[in-house]
C-alpha positions as a Python dict, from the first residue, in 0.01 Angstrom:
ca = {
    (1, 'M'): (0, 0, 0),
    (2, 'N'): (215, -319, 25),
    (3, 'K'): (21, -606, -104),
    (4, 'K'): (159, -903, 74),
    (5, 'N'): (-119, -1113, 186),
    (6, 'P'): (-87, -1454, 6),
    (7, 'R'): (-472, -1471, -29),
    (8, 'W'): (-490, -1110, -141),
    (9, 'S'): (-194, -1160, -374),
    (10, 'A'): (-385, -1448, -537),
    (11, 'V'): (-702, -1233, -578),
    (12, 'R'): (-505, -948, -715),
    (13, 'A'): (-337, -1186, -956),
    (14, 'T'): (-656, -1335, -1067),
    (15, 'L'): (-816, -1000, -1135),
    (16, 'R'): (-512, -869, -1336),
    (17, 'L'): (-489, -1186, -1544),
    (18, 'T'): (-856, -1215, -1630),
    (19, 'H'): (-841, -941, -1903),
    (20, 'Y'): (-585, -1126, -2118),
    (21, 'L'): (-591, -1495, -1992),
    (22, 'F'): (-856, -1590, -2257),
    (23, 'A'): (-662, -1432, -2540),
    (24, 'A'): (-337, -1576, -2400),
    (25, 'T'): (-482, -1927, -2377),
    (26, 'L'): (-616, -1897, -2733),
    (27, 'A'): (-274, -1778, -2865),
    (28, 'L'): (-93, -2046, -2671),
    (29, 'A'): (-310, -2319, -2799),
    (30, 'I'): (-259, -2208, -3159),
    (31, 'G'): (108, -2180, -3106),
    (32, 'Q'): (155, -2505, -2912),
    (33, 'T'): (232, -2728, -3211),
    (34, 'A'): (494, -2470, -3323),
    (35, 'A'): (636, -2462, -2970),
    (36, 'Y'): (672, -2839, -2966),
    (37, 'A'): (843, -2835, -3303),
    (38, 'Q'): (1080, -2543, -3210),
    (39, 'T'): (1178, -2724, -2890),
    (40, 'A'): (1241, -3056, -3066),
    (41, 'S'): (1426, -2882, -3328),
    (42, 'A'): (1644, -2688, -3090),
    (43, 'A'): (1723, -3021, -2902),
    (44, 'A'): (1812, -3203, -3216),
    (45, 'S'): (2050, -2925, -3337),
    (46, 'G'): (2216, -2896, -3004),
    (47, 'G'): (2050, -2567, -2927),
    (48, 'K'): (2013, -2424, -2570),
    (49, 'I'): (1756, -2547, -2347),
    (50, 'P'): (1487, -2265, -2294),
    (51, 'V'): (1429, -2192, -1920),
    (52, 'V'): (1194, -1948, -1748),
    (53, 'A'): (1251, -1869, -1374),
    (54, 'A'): (993, -1666, -1191),
    (55, 'E'): (1261, -1498, -972),
    (56, 'N'): (1613, -1399, -1075),
    (57, 'F'): (1785, -1590, -797),
    (58, 'Y'): (1634, -1920, -936),
    (59, 'G'): (1740, -1809, -1279),
    (60, 'D'): (2095, -1744, -1160),
    (61, 'V'): (2127, -2100, -1008),
    (62, 'V'): (1993, -2253, -1341),
    (63, 'K'): (2258, -2057, -1525),
    (64, 'Q'): (2523, -2168, -1289),
    (65, 'L'): (2422, -2526, -1344),
    (66, 'G'): (2346, -2515, -1710),
    (67, 'G'): (2617, -2284, -1837),
    (68, 'D'): (2629, -2246, -2209),
    (69, 'Q'): (2361, -2512, -2253),
    (70, 'V'): (2066, -2301, -2118),
    (71, 'D'): (1882, -1984, -2230),
    (72, 'V'): (1741, -1831, -1897),
    (73, 'T'): (1470, -1579, -1886),
    (74, 'S'): (1404, -1443, -1525),
    (75, 'I'): (1081, -1263, -1483),
    (76, 'L'): (1127, -1077, -1147),
    (77, 'S'): (1475, -916, -1167),
    (78, 'N'): (1447, -555, -1057),
    (79, 'P'): (1592, -510, -708),
    (80, 'D'): (1422, -167, -683),
    (81, 'Q'): (1072, -305, -730),
    (82, 'D'): (844, -464, -475),
    (83, 'P'): (808, -808, -621),
    (84, 'H'): (456, -852, -466),
    (85, 'L'): (330, -573, -691),
    (86, 'F'): (430, -749, -999),
    (87, 'E'): (183, -766, -1279),
    (88, 'A'): (195, -1066, -1526),
    (89, 'S'): (169, -979, -1892),
    (90, 'P'): (115, -1156, -2213),
    (91, 'K'): (497, -1122, -2273),
    (92, 'T'): (544, -1349, -1965),
    (93, 'A'): (286, -1601, -2118),
    (94, 'R'): (479, -1601, -2437),
    (95, 'A'): (818, -1680, -2262),
    (96, 'L'): (652, -1972, -2083),
    (97, 'Q'): (511, -2106, -2410),
    (98, 'H'): (853, -2194, -2535),
    (99, 'A'): (1016, -2291, -2204),
    (100, 'S'): (1124, -2657, -2154),
    (101, 'L'): (1195, -2588, -1789),
    (102, 'V'): (1017, -2359, -1545),
    (103, 'V'): (1130, -2280, -1198),
    (104, 'Y'): (928, -2077, -943),
    (105, 'N'): (884, -2025, -575),
    (106, 'G'): (537, -2129, -494),
    (107, 'A'): (378, -2097, -147),
    (108, 'D'): (163, -1818, -290),
    (109, 'Y'): (464, -1595, -342),
    (110, 'D'): (415, -1595, -723),
    (111, 'P'): (54, -1726, -779),
    (112, 'W'): (39, -1560, -1126),
    (113, 'M'): (296, -1827, -1239),
    (114, 'A'): (72, -2116, -1162),
    (115, 'K'): (-220, -1951, -1345),
    (116, 'L'): (-16, -1881, -1650),
    (117, 'L'): (115, -2237, -1661),
    (118, 'T'): (-246, -2361, -1633),
    (119, 'A'): (-325, -2158, -1934),
    (120, 'S'): (-23, -2288, -2125),
    (121, 'K'): (-46, -2671, -2111),
    (122, 'N'): (273, -2847, -2240),
    (123, 'A'): (341, -3204, -2171),
    (124, 'R'): (711, -3170, -2256),
    (125, 'R'): (767, -2893, -2009),
    (126, 'T'): (923, -2965, -1674),
    (127, 'V'): (806, -2746, -1378),
    (128, 'I'): (1004, -2709, -1042),
    (129, 'V'): (839, -2553, -752),
    (130, 'A'): (1072, -2463, -466),
    (131, 'A'): (805, -2488, -208),
    (132, 'D'): (717, -2841, -306),
    (133, 'L'): (1085, -2944, -271),
    (134, 'V'): (1117, -2817, 90),
    (135, 'G'): (776, -2901, 215),
    (136, 'K'): (630, -2545, 237),
    (137, 'K'): (270, -2453, 165),
    (138, 'S'): (35, -2160, 138),
    (139, 'G'): (38, -1970, 464),
    (140, 'D'): (397, -2045, 528),
    (141, 'N'): (673, -1774, 517),
    (142, 'P'): (712, -1773, 140),
    (143, 'H'): (1071, -1619, 130),
    (144, 'L'): (1220, -1967, 89),
    (145, 'W'): (1542, -1861, -70),
    (146, 'Y'): (1662, -1742, 273),
    (147, 'E'): (1615, -2104, 404),
    (148, 'P'): (1966, -2273, 382),
    (149, 'S'): (1817, -2598, 262),
    (150, 'T'): (1617, -2445, -34),
    (151, 'M'): (1890, -2382, -288),
    (152, 'P'): (2058, -2719, -263),
    (153, 'A'): (1725, -2882, -312),
    (154, 'V'): (1641, -2654, -607),
    (155, 'A'): (1984, -2717, -760),
    (156, 'R'): (1956, -3091, -755),
    (157, 'A'): (1609, -3086, -912),
    (158, 'V'): (1730, -2845, -1182),
    (159, 'S'): (2035, -3055, -1249),
    (160, 'A'): (1819, -3364, -1288),
    (161, 'A'): (1588, -3188, -1525),
    (162, 'L'): (1874, -3061, -1740),
    (163, 'V'): (2026, -3415, -1758),
    (164, 'A'): (1694, -3549, -1854),
    (165, 'A'): (1653, -3288, -2138),
    (166, 'D'): (2002, -3306, -2246),
    (167, 'P'): (2169, -3636, -2147),
    (168, 'A'): (2469, -3568, -2388),
    (169, 'H'): (2595, -3313, -2150),
    (170, 'R'): (2545, -3500, -1829),
    (171, 'S'): (2905, -3486, -1720),
    (172, 'T'): (2894, -3098, -1745),
    (173, 'Y'): (2576, -3078, -1538),
    (174, 'D'): (2696, -3313, -1286),
    (175, 'A'): (3027, -3109, -1243),
    (176, 'N'): (2839, -2793, -1233),
    (177, 'L'): (2621, -2923, -959),
    (178, 'A'): (2906, -3039, -757),
    (179, 'K'): (3066, -2695, -796),
    (180, 'F'): (2755, -2514, -692),
    (181, 'L'): (2691, -2719, -381),
    (182, 'D'): (3050, -2662, -294),
    (183, 'S'): (3010, -2280, -335),
    (184, 'L'): (2734, -2278, -75),
    (185, 'K'): (2981, -2401, 203),
    (186, 'P'): (3098, -2044, 296),
    (187, 'I'): (2732, -1953, 348),
    (188, 'D'): (2685, -2235, 579),
    (189, 'A'): (3013, -2149, 761),
    (190, 'K'): (2901, -1796, 812),
    (191, 'V'): (2565, -1898, 938),
    (192, 'A'): (2750, -2135, 1187),
    (193, 'A'): (2979, -1852, 1286),
    (194, 'L'): (2695, -1603, 1352),
    (195, 'H'): (2510, -1874, 1535),
    (196, 'A'): (2802, -1939, 1769),
    (197, 'R'): (2837, -1583, 1860),
    (198, 'Y'): (2476, -1441, 1846),
    (199, 'A'): (2228, -1725, 1908),
    (200, 'G'): (1959, -1603, 2142),
    (201, 'V'): (2036, -1230, 2074),
    (202, 'P'): (1707, -1033, 2030),
    (203, 'V'): (1637, -866, 1700),
    (204, 'T'): (1333, -742, 1526),
    (205, 'A'): (1215, -687, 1165),
    (206, 'T'): (937, -508, 984),
    (207, 'E'): (848, -823, 801),
    (208, 'P'): (959, -1181, 790),
    (209, 'V'): (1165, -1172, 469),
    (210, 'F'): (1491, -1282, 639),
    (211, 'G'): (1299, -1503, 879),
    (212, 'Y'): (1441, -1845, 771),
    (213, 'M'): (1796, -1718, 784),
    (214, 'S'): (1748, -1551, 1126),
    (215, 'D'): (1614, -1880, 1251),
    (216, 'A'): (1913, -2072, 1118),
    (217, 'I'): (2137, -1833, 1305),
    (218, 'G'): (1931, -1885, 1618),
    (219, 'L'): (1836, -1511, 1661),
    (220, 'D'): (1553, -1428, 1897),
    (221, 'M'): (1316, -1265, 1662),
    (222, 'R'): (1061, -1035, 1833),
    (223, 'N'): (748, -864, 1709),
    (224, 'L'): (631, -1154, 1497),
    (225, 'R'): (266, -1045, 1495),
    (226, 'F'): (369, -699, 1361),
    (227, 'Q'): (578, -866, 1084),
    (228, 'L'): (292, -1099, 979),
    (229, 'A'): (45, -794, 966),
    (230, 'T'): (292, -621, 734),
    (231, 'M'): (334, -936, 508),
    (232, 'N'): (-38, -1004, 499),
    (233, 'D'): (-116, -638, 424),
    (234, 'T'): (-336, -605, 733),
    (235, 'E'): (-320, -324, 996),
    (236, 'A'): (-94, -413, 1295),
    (237, 'S'): (-264, -366, 1633),
    (238, 'A'): (-200, -58, 1841),
    (239, 'S'): (-45, -287, 2111),
    (240, 'D'): (187, -453, 1853),
    (241, 'I'): (299, -125, 1723),
    (242, 'A'): (354, 9, 2079),
    (243, 'A'): (553, -303, 2156),
    (244, 'F'): (779, -263, 1843),
    (245, 'E'): (841, 95, 1919),
    (246, 'R'): (922, 19, 2286),
    (247, 'D'): (1171, -236, 2180),
    (248, 'L'): (1347, 22, 1974),
    (249, 'R'): (1320, 303, 2206),
    (250, 'E'): (1441, 112, 2510),
    (251, 'K'): (1700, -70, 2294),
    (252, 'R'): (1568, -420, 2378),
    (253, 'V'): (1671, -544, 2037),
    (254, 'R'): (2024, -547, 1892),
    (255, 'V'): (1922, -498, 1526),
    (256, 'L'): (1626, -388, 1311),
    (257, 'I'): (1591, -580, 991),
    (258, 'Y'): (1389, -430, 704),
    (259, 'N'): (1295, -501, 339),
    (260, 'S'): (1446, -219, 136),
    (261, 'Q'): (1203, -304, -160),
    (262, 'A'): (900, -229, 43),
    (263, 'T'): (950, 76, 276),
    (264, 'E'): (592, 202, 356),
    (265, 'A'): (510, 474, 608),
    (266, 'L'): (516, 242, 918),
    (267, 'T'): (851, 95, 798),
    (268, 'R'): (990, 445, 771),
    (269, 'R'): (861, 538, 1109),
    (270, 'M'): (1036, 236, 1273),
    (271, 'L'): (1358, 317, 1081),
    (272, 'K'): (1362, 675, 1209),
    (273, 'L'): (1296, 566, 1562),
    (274, 'A'): (1583, 303, 1535),
    (275, 'Q'): (1811, 574, 1414),
    (276, 'Q'): (1713, 805, 1699),
    (277, 'S'): (1763, 521, 1950),
    (278, 'Q'): (2099, 420, 1800),
    (279, 'V'): (1975, 68, 1699),
    (280, 'P'): (2152, -45, 1385),
    (281, 'A'): (1930, -115, 1090),
    (282, 'M'): (2015, -373, 827),
    (283, 'S'): (1831, -387, 490),
    (284, 'V'): (1750, -713, 300),
    (285, 'T'): (1602, -755, -51),
    (286, 'E'): (1367, -1004, -217),
    (287, 'T'): (1536, -980, -543),
    (288, 'E'): (1888, -1074, -632),
    (289, 'P'): (2097, -753, -694),
    (290, 'A'): (2244, -680, -1031),
    (291, 'G'): (2615, -790, -1059),
    (292, 'K'): (2596, -1052, -792),
    (293, 'N'): (2528, -1418, -793),
    (294, 'Y'): (2313, -1601, -523),
    (295, 'Q'): (2614, -1692, -316),
    (296, 'Q'): (2757, -1332, -317),
    (297, 'W'): (2427, -1185, -239),
    (298, 'M'): (2360, -1413, 63),
    (299, 'L'): (2729, -1362, 194),
    (300, 'A'): (2691, -986, 162),
    (301, 'Q'): (2375, -983, 361),
    (302, 'L'): (2519, -1215, 635),
    (303, 'D'): (2821, -982, 650),
    (304, 'A'): (2590, -688, 684),
    (305, 'L'): (2401, -869, 966),
    (306, 'G'): (2726, -951, 1144),
    (307, 'A'): (2825, -587, 1119),
    (308, 'A'): (2499, -459, 1253),
    (309, 'L'): (2507, -720, 1538),
    (310, 'A'): (2862, -601, 1643),
    (311, 'A'): (2745, -232, 1618),
    (312, 'G'): (2448, -322, 1835),
    (313, 'D'): (2697, -470, 2087),
    (314, 'Q'): (2888, -143, 2099),
    (315, 'A'): (2564, 57, 2123),
    (316, 'G'): (2499, -138, 2453),
    (317, 'S'): (2177, -316, 2374),
    (318, 'K'): (1989, -435, 2675),
    (319, 'G'): (1913, -770, 2522),
    (320, 'T'): (1594, -816, 2740),
    (321, 'H'): (1364, -1088, 2619),
    (322, 'Q'): (983, -1060, 2610),
}
């Protein structure tokens, strides 16, 4: 079962953390003084800044900004695993214990991180929450890394934190920030090009992972109730399922977008119907693939979308709006 309801995710996280949070809290309290000493010692000796990122795409951005001056641990990093089914562990708590900087998504995507941070008080630790930077909250679509404004905001916040922790390397951090922001321009250009060609084109998705990016492109995203039911781990209504199937069967949509990390029975059913109806399908992921940085990952998915939309053109989609 695909556990994607933000509220349910929080409940599951609470239940899974209960059995060890007390022990973790005790261990962290005992080790806190040592952690302070280790952090101060590392800074004094020119050691690397210890950073923990809840998701590997945020960890990747920190590495690009910090270079050799940071030691980054990314907790969610397996592109073959459903991130919503992640179970925090004492190992995660230990990593946070020694972190000078923590970056996580927020908006109830990773509620276990907030709970672990609460159990690991550290006045010297800087915490950056992507959702807070872009004004998102519980109940909003939590897949913020597909929103084009998110990573520039995160990068600026991370760079400021690194400068505050290690002012001696400010010039390096400033240069890396400028380089990173410049490297996002091809993504913006690709989004603009797709918008110019496909704005208003009807597409559908099994869940709203790619929602912010599809909005930026101006696609006419259909079957939103079905998508929210999937994300919230509730059962889609019979009428919403029928509408989704009709869109595919009658080729009212140009492309089907699906999350390849969470292909449950209903998703597989829609994929099969799309194949039978010759509606191109495009997969997206919630975790950055191995061997790619954030920019390469985004560009690869935008290229895949462009190819799918072009194939949908050739397949003769009706392009009918609801």
